[in-house]
All heavy atoms as an XYZ file, in Angstrom:
728
protein
N       0.838     -1.179     -0.033
C       0.010      0.027     -0.044
C       0.891      1.271     -0.031
O       1.894      1.277      0.697
C      -0.884      0.005      1.262
C      -1.646      1.332      1.361
S      -2.711      1.381      2.771
C      -3.934      0.171      2.267
N       0.453      2.212     -0.823
C       1.241      3.452     -0.828
C       0.346      4.629     -0.321
O      -0.715      4.933     -0.853
C       1.624      3.776     -2.286
C       2.616      2.750     -2.826
O       3.559      2.402     -2.242
N       2.343      2.240     -4.063
N       0.847      5.215      0.770
C       0.133      6.263      1.514
C       0.915      7.526      1.276
O       2.091      7.613      1.560
C      -0.055      5.914      2.974
C      -0.751      4.608      3.162
C      -0.779      7.033      3.698
C      -0.789      4.074      4.570
N       0.208      8.582      0.965
C       0.805      9.897      0.677
C       0.200     10.917      1.604
O      -1.029     11.006      1.561
C       0.726     10.248     -0.763
C       1.486     11.485     -1.269
C       3.014     11.304     -1.089
C       1.088     11.765     -2.696
N       1.027     11.616      2.316
C       0.542     12.741      3.166
C       0.916     14.054      2.434
O       2.016     14.158      1.975
C       1.173     12.700      4.563
C       0.492     11.753      5.577
C       0.591     10.348      5.134
C       1.132     11.984      6.878
N      -0.057     14.925      2.293
C       0.187     16.205      1.605
C       0.121     17.330      2.688
O      -0.836     17.330      3.535
C      -0.934     16.429      0.533
C      -0.696     17.846     -0.078
C      -0.764     15.343     -0.577
N       1.108     18.222      2.667
C       1.147     19.229      3.608
C       1.694     20.510      2.937
O       1.835     20.553      1.740
C       2.119     18.788      4.793
S       3.713     18.311      4.194
N       2.055     21.461      3.784
C       2.520     22.717      3.171
C       4.057     22.638      2.997
O       4.526     22.794      1.932
C       2.179     23.966      4.014
O       2.572     23.802      5.346
N       4.868     22.317      4.056
C       6.254     22.289      3.963
C       6.825     20.936      4.278
O       7.888     20.599      3.807
C       6.904     23.353      4.862
N       6.107     20.131      5.075
C       6.551     18.800      5.355
C       7.337     18.569      6.642
O       7.685     17.405      6.933
N       7.503     19.626      7.464
C       8.296     19.368      8.699
C       7.544     18.525      9.707
O       8.078     17.509     10.091
C       8.654     20.755      9.224
C       9.494     21.645      8.300
S      10.853     20.709      7.500
C      12.076     20.870      8.802
N       6.447     18.949     10.130
C       5.725     18.218     11.257
C       5.156     16.959     10.585
O       5.094     15.951     11.265
C       4.629     19.052     11.857
O       3.731     19.517     10.863
N       4.750     17.000      9.365
C       4.216     15.801      8.729
C       5.265     14.731      8.607
O       4.902     13.547      8.685
C       3.540     16.177      7.392
O       2.657     17.240      7.558
C       2.813     15.040      6.753
N       6.507     15.099      8.443
C       7.534     14.065      8.312
C       7.747     13.303      9.637
O       8.012     12.151      9.603
C       8.892     14.711      7.923
O       9.327     15.613      8.850
N       7.463     13.924     10.750
C       7.514     13.236     12.042
C       6.387     12.224     12.095
O       6.579     11.084     12.543
C       7.406     14.291     13.221
C       8.534     15.183     13.231
C       7.211     13.496     14.549
C       8.353     16.329     14.113
N       5.203     12.605     11.601
C       4.036     11.710     11.592
C       4.295     10.527     10.686
O       3.990      9.378     11.007
C       2.815     12.500     11.146
C       1.539     11.686     11.164
C       1.163     11.093     12.510
C       0.308     12.589     10.716
N       4.918     10.794      9.579
C       5.281      9.696      8.603
C       6.143      8.716      9.301
O       5.937      7.450      9.173
C       5.970     10.217      7.346
C       6.683      9.173      6.562
C       4.970     11.020      6.483
N       7.142      9.088     10.040
C       8.019      8.160     10.728
C       7.230      7.337     11.781
O       7.440      6.103     11.883
C       9.117      8.890     11.462
C      10.203      9.478     10.519
C      10.756      8.457      9.520
O      11.082      7.313      9.932
O      10.866      8.808      8.329
N       6.294      7.931     12.471
C       5.447      7.160     13.366
C       4.544      6.247     12.677
O       4.330      5.109     13.190
C       4.712      8.146     14.288
C       5.622      8.939     15.213
C       4.869      9.747     16.192
C       5.847     10.471     17.139
N       5.531     10.304     18.518
N       4.012      6.587     11.519
C       3.171      5.728     10.809
C       3.974      4.584     10.229
O       3.550      3.328     10.248
C       2.515      6.478      9.668
C       1.433      7.471     10.082
S       0.842      8.448      8.698
C      -0.108      7.181      7.795
N       5.215      4.725      9.751
C       5.995      3.689      9.266
C       6.372      2.712     10.351
O       6.327      1.508     10.154
C       7.347      4.317      8.714
C       7.186      5.022      7.379
C       8.477      5.583      6.912
N       8.318      6.293      5.659
C       9.231      7.216      5.206
N      10.323      7.530      5.925
N       8.989      7.775      3.987
N       6.634      3.191     11.500
C       6.973      2.350     12.682
C       5.706      1.518     13.053
O       5.856      0.286     13.279
C       7.441      3.146     13.859
N       4.596      2.092     13.000
C       3.338      1.337     13.292
C       3.074      0.297     12.238
O       2.688     -0.800     12.582
C       2.164      2.294     13.487
C       0.852      1.664     13.788
C       0.822      0.956     15.166
O       1.623      1.291     16.036
O       0.006      0.041     15.357
N       3.244      0.634     10.994
C       3.057     -0.334      9.979
C       3.978     -1.501     10.142
O       3.574     -2.661      9.971
C       3.253      0.336      8.565
N       5.215     -1.169     10.382
C       6.224     -2.309     10.640
C       5.816     -3.174     11.817
O       5.913     -4.418     11.731
C       7.621     -1.698     10.913
N       5.314     -2.587     12.902
C       4.877     -3.298     14.080
C       3.748     -4.262     13.731
O       3.607     -5.351     14.370
C       4.451     -2.348     15.206
C       5.588     -1.696     15.890
O       6.745     -2.162     15.792
N       5.354     -0.592     16.618
N       2.858     -3.824     12.808
C       1.766     -4.606     12.381
C       2.122     -5.622     11.266
O       1.258     -6.431     10.884
C       0.632     -3.741     11.889
C       0.026     -2.813     12.893
C      -1.080     -1.945     12.326
N      -1.550     -0.958     13.238
C      -2.584     -0.157     13.004
N      -3.308     -0.326     11.926
N      -2.925      0.741     13.870
N       3.294     -5.530     10.742
C       3.652     -6.394      9.658
C       3.048     -6.006      8.360
O       2.929     -6.867      7.514
N       2.713     -4.757      8.188
C       2.083     -4.294      6.935
C       3.163     -3.776      6.029
O       4.054     -3.036      6.436
C       1.081     -3.127      7.255
C      -0.106     -3.418      8.043
C      -0.850     -2.055      8.336
C      -0.993     -4.399      7.397
N       3.027     -4.129      4.765
C       3.917     -3.565      3.766
C       3.313     -2.269      3.276
O       2.284     -2.249      2.633
C       4.126     -4.537      2.612
C       5.083     -5.648      2.893
C       5.392     -6.418      1.633
O       5.608     -5.813      0.587
O       5.552     -7.610      1.758
N       3.931     -1.190      3.608
C       3.432      0.150      3.207
C       4.570      1.109      2.969
O       5.587      1.153      3.683
C       2.572      0.683      4.414
N       4.357      1.888      1.937
C       5.257      2.944      1.641
C       4.491      4.244      2.030
O       3.358      4.524      1.575
C       5.519      3.053      0.102
O       6.215      1.797     -0.224
C       6.466      4.198     -0.245
N       5.041      4.993      2.931
C       4.432      6.223      3.467
C       5.342      7.354      3.331
O       6.453      7.321      3.820
C       4.036      6.002      4.961
C       3.184      4.677      5.151
C       3.258      7.217      5.464
C       3.021      4.265      6.607
N       4.902      8.402      2.547
C       5.712      9.567      2.320
C       4.859     10.823      2.569
O       3.621     10.832      2.427
C       6.252      9.542      0.924
C       7.259      8.493      0.727
O       8.275      8.425      1.441
O       7.068      7.612     -0.214
N       5.590     11.937      2.764
C       4.952     13.241      2.903
C       5.558     14.138      1.845
O       6.801     14.143      1.651
C       5.151     13.804      4.249
N       4.739     14.921      1.167
C       5.238     15.851      0.158
C       4.381     17.151      0.229
O       3.296     17.217      0.799
C       5.032     15.317     -1.259
C       3.552     15.086     -1.568
C       5.857     14.052     -1.468
C       3.235     14.936     -3.071
N       5.003     18.302     -0.221
C       4.177     19.517     -0.308
C       3.172     19.358     -1.496
O       3.473     18.576     -2.369
C       5.223     20.551     -0.602
C       6.373     19.868     -1.099
C       6.378     18.473     -0.533
N       2.128     20.144     -1.348
C       1.027     20.005     -2.385
C       1.598     20.272     -3.773
O       1.093     19.720     -4.766
C      -0.050     20.977     -1.974
C      -1.240     20.951     -2.934
C      -1.228     21.973     -4.039
O      -0.466     22.974     -3.928
O      -1.867     21.670     -5.126
N       2.589     21.053     -3.819
C       3.162     21.505     -5.193
C       3.708     20.341     -5.952
O       3.896     20.415     -7.223
C       4.216     22.619     -5.034
O       5.259     22.081     -4.253
N       4.113     19.248     -5.239
C       4.694     18.054     -5.920
C       3.667     16.929     -6.176
O       3.943     15.930     -6.706
C       5.821     17.479     -5.055
C       6.992     18.434     -4.841
C       8.063     17.833     -3.979
C       7.604     18.857     -6.215
N       2.403     17.139     -5.805
C       1.358     16.149     -5.940
C       1.253     15.653     -7.363
O       1.022     14.477     -7.629
C       0.024     16.624     -5.352
C      -1.100     15.604     -5.311
C      -0.706     14.370     -4.498
C      -2.359     16.220     -4.750
N       1.258     16.531     -8.346
C       1.031     16.126     -9.744
C       2.075     15.164    -10.221
O       1.838     14.398    -11.130
C       1.072     17.398    -10.564
C      -0.144     18.251    -10.365
C      -0.064     19.547    -11.249
C      -1.219     20.471    -10.887
N      -1.064     21.755    -11.483
N       3.211     15.115     -9.563
C       4.362     14.235    -10.043
C       4.224     12.813     -9.430
O       4.962     11.930     -9.836
C       5.662     14.780     -9.565
C       5.948     16.166    -10.169
C       7.114     16.845     -9.544
O       7.987     16.121     -8.889
O       7.267     18.057     -9.721
N       3.255     12.610     -8.586
C       3.105     11.339     -7.842
C       2.263     10.287     -8.702
O       1.243     10.661     -9.296
C       2.436     11.525     -6.555
C       3.240     12.446     -5.621
C       4.654     12.020     -5.430
O       4.964     10.888     -5.008
N       5.601     12.913     -5.640
N       2.697      9.083     -8.713
C       2.033      7.974     -9.310
C       2.064      6.835     -8.360
O       2.765      6.753     -7.421
C       2.695      7.486    -10.657
O       4.041      7.159    -10.368
C       2.719      8.656    -11.660
N       1.194      5.840     -8.564
C       1.082      4.640     -7.756
C       0.806      5.001     -6.303
O       1.539      4.524     -5.437
C       2.406      3.822     -7.914
C       2.163      2.405     -7.397
O       1.055      1.896     -7.428
N       3.282      1.787     -6.973
N      -0.245      5.696     -6.086
C      -0.654      6.075     -4.714
C      -1.995      5.461     -4.457
O      -2.862      5.475     -5.317
C      -0.743      7.635     -4.609
C      -1.354      8.025     -3.239
C       0.547      8.275     -4.795
N      -2.141      4.864     -3.298
C      -3.460      4.196     -2.938
C      -4.389      5.130     -2.220
O      -5.600      4.927     -2.194
C      -3.152      2.910     -2.125
C      -2.420      1.913     -2.961
O      -2.844      1.533     -4.120
O      -1.365      1.435     -2.513
N      -3.828      6.009     -1.345
C      -4.668      6.904     -0.566
C      -3.835      8.208     -0.234
O      -2.611      8.113     -0.127
C      -5.103      6.221      0.765
C      -3.860      5.855      1.560
C      -6.101      7.066      1.534
N      -4.511      9.338     -0.201
C      -3.921     10.614      0.094
C      -4.523     11.161      1.343
O      -5.755     11.291      1.436
C      -4.024     11.584     -1.069
C      -3.302     11.056     -2.350
C      -3.519     12.970     -0.631
C      -3.562     11.859     -3.584
N      -3.709     11.534      2.319
C      -4.170     12.172      3.518
C      -3.601     13.639      3.504
O      -2.396     13.795      3.189
C      -3.724     11.444      4.762
C      -4.280     10.057      4.920
C      -3.684      9.347      6.160
C      -5.778     10.122      5.103
N      -4.435     14.553      3.908
C      -4.096     15.960      3.832
C      -3.877     16.516      5.260
O      -4.757     16.231      6.125
C      -5.151     16.764      3.156
C      -5.443     16.200      1.712
C      -4.808     18.238      3.032
C      -6.671     16.741      1.099
N      -2.782     17.170      5.505
C      -2.592     17.790      6.752
C      -3.649     18.840      7.113
O      -4.148     19.535      6.135
N      -4.030     18.943      8.359
C      -5.176     19.842      8.764
C      -4.895     21.270      8.412
O      -5.774     22.043      8.049
C      -5.279     19.612     10.231
C      -4.666     18.299     10.509
C      -3.633     18.126      9.486
N      -3.591     21.680      8.359
C      -3.223     23.022      8.109
C      -3.479     23.398      6.604
O      -3.474     24.603      6.297
C      -1.779     23.313      8.503
C      -0.778     22.631      7.643
C      -0.462     21.207      8.012
O      -1.258     20.461      8.572
N       0.785     20.734      7.717
N      -3.695     22.381      5.737
C      -3.959     22.667      4.358
C      -5.232     22.064      3.908
O      -5.451     21.670      2.781
C      -2.833     22.262      3.418
C      -1.612     23.164      3.583
C      -2.428     20.799      3.618
N      -6.209     21.949      4.840
C      -7.509     21.305      4.582
C      -8.290     21.994      3.441
O      -9.060     21.384      2.744
C      -8.406     21.233      5.777
C      -8.832     22.581      6.307
C      -9.830     22.503      7.425
N      -9.440     21.609      8.530
C      -9.970     20.429      8.843
N     -10.960     20.017      8.104
N      -9.538     19.753      9.830
N      -7.943     23.280      3.196
C      -8.565     23.945      2.064
C      -8.303     23.338      0.730
O      -8.959     23.654     -0.226
C      -8.201     25.464      2.064
C      -6.660     25.665      1.854
C      -6.181     25.829      0.601
C      -5.816     25.764      2.956
C      -4.859     26.055      0.348
C      -4.421     25.953      2.720
C      -4.001     26.106      1.454
O      -2.680     26.313      1.236
N      -7.270     22.532      0.631
C      -6.904     21.836     -0.655
C      -7.708     20.564     -0.919
O      -7.607     20.000     -2.007
C      -5.425     21.494     -0.627
C      -4.411     22.627     -0.544
C      -3.028     22.071     -0.306
C      -4.528     23.434     -1.795
N      -8.557     20.130      0.056
C      -9.266     18.883     -0.084
C     -10.016     18.758     -1.420
O      -9.846     17.788     -2.080
C     -10.118     18.647      1.120
C     -10.806     17.255      1.030
C     -11.661     16.996      2.273
O     -11.963     17.993      3.047
O     -12.049     15.837      2.494
N     -10.949     19.730     -1.665
C     -11.737     19.600     -2.939
C     -10.860     19.605     -4.191
O     -11.129     18.899     -5.125
C     -12.805     20.622     -2.963
O     -12.216     21.867     -2.967
N      -9.832     20.424     -4.178
C      -8.911     20.540     -5.358
C      -8.276     19.217     -5.604
O      -8.122     18.636     -6.725
C      -7.863     21.657     -5.122
C      -6.870     21.703     -6.193
C      -5.842     22.805     -5.867
C      -4.712     22.792     -6.941
N      -3.689     23.732     -6.509
N      -7.741     18.522     -4.524
C      -7.071     17.329     -4.614
C      -8.028     16.186     -5.038
O      -7.682     15.399     -5.945
C      -6.282     16.959     -3.370
C      -5.136     17.934     -3.138
C      -5.697     15.513     -3.365
C      -4.412     17.876     -1.809
N      -9.192     16.140     -4.381
C     -10.184     15.134     -4.643
C     -10.501     15.183     -6.231
O     -10.715     14.140     -6.800
C     -11.399     15.238     -3.925
C     -11.315     14.723     -2.520
C     -12.595     14.815     -1.767
C     -12.521     14.092     -0.404
N     -13.737     14.221      0.367
N     -10.611     16.376     -6.784
C     -11.035     16.453     -8.154
C      -9.899     16.114     -9.159
O     -10.094     15.890    -10.270
C     -11.515     17.826     -8.478
O     -10.477     18.842     -8.370
N      -8.660     16.045     -8.657
C      -7.589     15.763     -9.537
C      -7.002     14.278     -9.442
O      -6.062     14.011    -10.211
C      -6.397     16.717     -9.312
O      -5.876     16.545     -7.977
N      -7.515     13.539     -8.484
C      -7.046     12.098     -8.380
C      -8.208     11.150     -8.343
O      -9.324     11.530     -8.128
C      -6.154     11.923     -7.124
C      -4.913     12.855     -7.118
C      -6.942     12.241     -5.884
N      -7.883      9.833     -8.485
C      -8.888      8.816     -8.512
C      -8.715      7.885     -7.364
O      -9.114      6.700     -7.450
C      -8.927      8.116     -9.874
O      -7.694      7.477    -10.022
N      -8.091      8.373     -6.257
C      -7.919      7.498     -5.038
C      -8.641      8.238     -3.864
O      -8.918      9.400     -3.958
C      -6.397      7.310     -4.795
C      -5.713      6.563     -5.890
C      -5.673      8.634     -4.477
N      -8.838      7.511     -2.825
C      -9.471      8.106     -1.623
C      -8.584      9.245     -1.070
O      -7.291      9.133     -1.041
C      -9.568      6.952     -0.610
C      -9.468      5.723     -1.393
C      -8.637      6.053     -2.575
N      -9.271     10.358     -0.631
C      -8.601     11.509     -0.097
C      -9.412     11.959      1.150
O     -10.550     11.996      1.105
C      -8.609     12.660     -1.119
C      -7.988     13.902     -0.536
C      -7.889     12.244     -2.395
N      -8.640     12.334      2.214
C      -9.266     12.812      3.415
C      -8.306     13.740      4.134
O      -7.082     13.587      3.989
C      -9.713     11.705      4.294
N      -8.819     14.597      4.950
C      -8.039     15.440      5.865
C      -7.749     14.564      7.124
O      -8.559     13.871      7.678
C      -8.788     16.745      6.230
C      -7.987     17.504      7.313
C      -9.104     17.535      5.042
N      -6.482     14.617      7.546
C      -6.080     13.912      8.720
C      -6.811     14.432      9.921
O      -6.934     15.664     10.125
C      -4.536     14.005      8.941
C      -3.810     13.454      7.769
C      -4.146     13.358     10.309
C      -2.245     13.782      7.788
N      -7.253     13.475     10.769
C      -7.978     13.955     12.008
C      -7.116     14.873     12.792
O      -5.969     14.631     13.056
C      -8.267     12.671     12.852
C      -8.890     12.951     14.149
O     -10.129     13.229     14.172
O      -8.094     12.961     15.147
N      -7.736     16.014     13.151
C      -6.951     17.073     13.910
C      -6.228     16.553     15.196
O      -5.100     16.903     15.403
C      -7.919     18.207     14.305
C      -8.171     19.204     13.187
O      -7.371     19.319     12.317
N      -9.322     19.840     13.246
N      -7.006     15.823     16.039
C      -6.453     15.400     17.305
C      -5.281     14.412     16.984
O      -4.233     14.480     17.661
C      -7.528     14.734     18.117
C      -7.038     14.393     19.507
S      -6.769     15.809     20.512
C      -8.416     16.270     20.915
N      -5.466     13.436     16.086
C      -4.436     12.446     15.782
C      -3.208     13.171     15.177
O      -2.083     12.824     15.566
C      -4.946     11.413     14.812
N      -3.455     14.205     14.400
C      -2.261     14.955     13.849
C      -1.537     15.744     14.945
O      -0.327     15.683     15.045
C      -2.779     15.893     12.756
C      -1.640     16.632     11.995
C      -1.071     16.021     10.893
C      -1.193     17.822     12.460
C       0.005     16.668     10.225
C      -0.119     18.468     11.768
C       0.421     17.835     10.681
O       1.454     18.485     10.034
N      -2.325     16.432     15.771
C      -1.685     17.265     16.799
C      -0.909     16.461     17.824
O       0.110     16.839     18.334
N      -1.400     15.252     18.067
C      -0.738     14.363     19.079
C       0.238     13.413     18.378
O       0.840     12.591     19.086
C      -1.760     13.603     19.887
C      -2.642     14.468     20.747
C      -3.777     13.572     21.326
C      -1.916     15.126     21.801
N       0.395     13.528     17.086
C       1.278     12.660     16.303
C       0.971     11.179     16.571
O       1.926     10.367     16.749
C       2.801     13.042     16.568
C       3.185     14.362     16.090
S       3.318     14.431     14.314
C       2.553     15.996     13.906
N      -0.242     10.823     16.434
C      -0.672      9.399     16.687
C      -0.600      8.679     15.337
O      -1.559      8.611     14.584
C      -2.114      9.405     17.206
C      -2.285     10.069     18.507
C      -1.789      9.070     19.584
C      -2.208      9.631     20.938
N      -1.838      8.643     22.000
N       0.601      8.114     15.068
C       0.820      7.359     13.795
C      -0.140      6.234     13.622
O      -0.555      5.905     12.524
N      -0.440      5.561     14.736
C      -1.336      4.387     14.722
C      -2.777      4.812     14.217
O      -3.357      4.153     13.376
C      -1.396      3.656     15.995
C      -1.861      4.545     17.164
O      -1.711      5.754     17.125
O      -2.385      3.947     18.155
N      -3.230      5.942     14.745
C      -4.554      6.420     14.417
C      -4.611      6.887     12.930
O      -5.653      6.599     12.195
C      -5.079      7.526     15.309
C      -5.314      6.995     16.739
C      -5.718      8.124     17.712
O      -6.076      9.213     17.228
N      -5.703      7.817     18.987
N      -3.581      7.558     12.465
C      -3.608      8.064     11.121
C      -3.388      6.876     10.151
O      -4.055      6.841      9.102
C      -2.488      9.150     10.881
C      -2.510      9.663      9.488
C      -2.689     10.278     11.892
N      -2.650      5.891     10.478
C      -2.517      4.664      9.725
C      -3.944      3.993      9.566
O      -4.313      3.640      8.498
C      -1.513      3.752     10.281
C      -1.265      2.473      9.512
C      -0.764      2.729      8.057
C      -0.289      1.545     10.198
N      -4.588      3.899     10.700
C      -5.951      3.332     10.706
C      -6.866      4.105      9.795
O      -7.664      3.560      9.041
C      -6.516      3.290     12.120
C      -5.900      2.195     12.957
O      -5.330      1.239     12.444
O      -6.012      2.323     14.210
N      -6.785      5.459      9.815
C      -7.595      6.281      8.943
C      -7.321      6.011      7.467
O      -8.187      5.824      6.696
C      -7.338      7.805      9.232
C      -8.182      8.720      8.412
C      -7.900     10.199      8.670
O      -7.049     10.546      9.443
N      -8.746     11.057      8.113
N      -6.057      5.818      7.116
C      -5.652      5.552      5.727
C      -6.191      4.182      5.318
O      -6.776      4.029      4.272
C      -4.146      5.594      5.595
N      -5.961      3.228      6.168
C      -6.443      1.786      5.878
C      -7.956      1.755      5.695
O      -8.474      1.100      4.835
C      -6.004      0.861      6.998
C      -4.515      0.637      7.075
C      -4.143     -0.190      8.339
C      -3.910     -0.015      5.843
N      -8.698      2.497      6.568
C     -10.136      2.562      6.509
C     -10.603      3.129      5.150
O     -11.565      2.701      4.549
N      -9.955      4.251      4.680
C     -10.299      4.824      3.442
C     -10.139      3.912      2.252
O     -10.966      3.836      1.366
C      -9.393      6.041      3.242
C      -9.754      7.256      4.070
C      -8.706      8.342      3.929
C     -11.094      7.845      3.619
N      -9.014      3.135      2.291
C      -8.778      2.208      1.192
C      -9.844      1.082      1.252
O     -10.376      0.695      0.149
C      -7.350      1.652      1.243
C      -7.191      0.507      0.217
C      -6.368      2.761      0.975
N     -10.100      0.546      2.409
C     -11.119     -0.560      2.524
C     -12.484     -0.140      2.149
O     -13.233     -0.994      1.575
C     -11.080     -1.072      3.959
C      -9.809     -1.827      4.373
C      -9.813     -2.251      5.804
O     -10.657     -1.785      6.576
N      -8.800     -2.966      6.198
N     -12.797      1.136      2.371
C     -14.198      1.600      2.017
C     -14.308      2.144      0.640
O     -15.327      2.636      0.249
C     -14.629      2.598      3.044
C     -14.776      2.034      4.413
O     -15.178      0.877      4.549
N     -14.457      2.814      5.470
N     -13.167      2.223     -0.114
C     -13.237      2.767     -1.454
C     -13.880      1.808     -2.463
O     -14.033      0.672     -2.337
C     -11.741      3.043     -1.927
């Protein structure tokens, strides 16, 4: 599974990515999890789900209209507390319900 987090600059989101990677490894899940700024989104291929940082939630409709994969804003509380397990669950749930 390929999970992509979209943010403005990637600093705090990169911390969350590391926590998500660790949680995926703990669960034995094969997952590629990366964070990029919105400006690089058009260059991405082979993505299963896109999660948007709460600070750029205004991009949700624009991103949804430009991709054919599930897209959602990361839960505010999970993002603020850097809960990699919860954000991973959010991504998995989006893919399962797609």
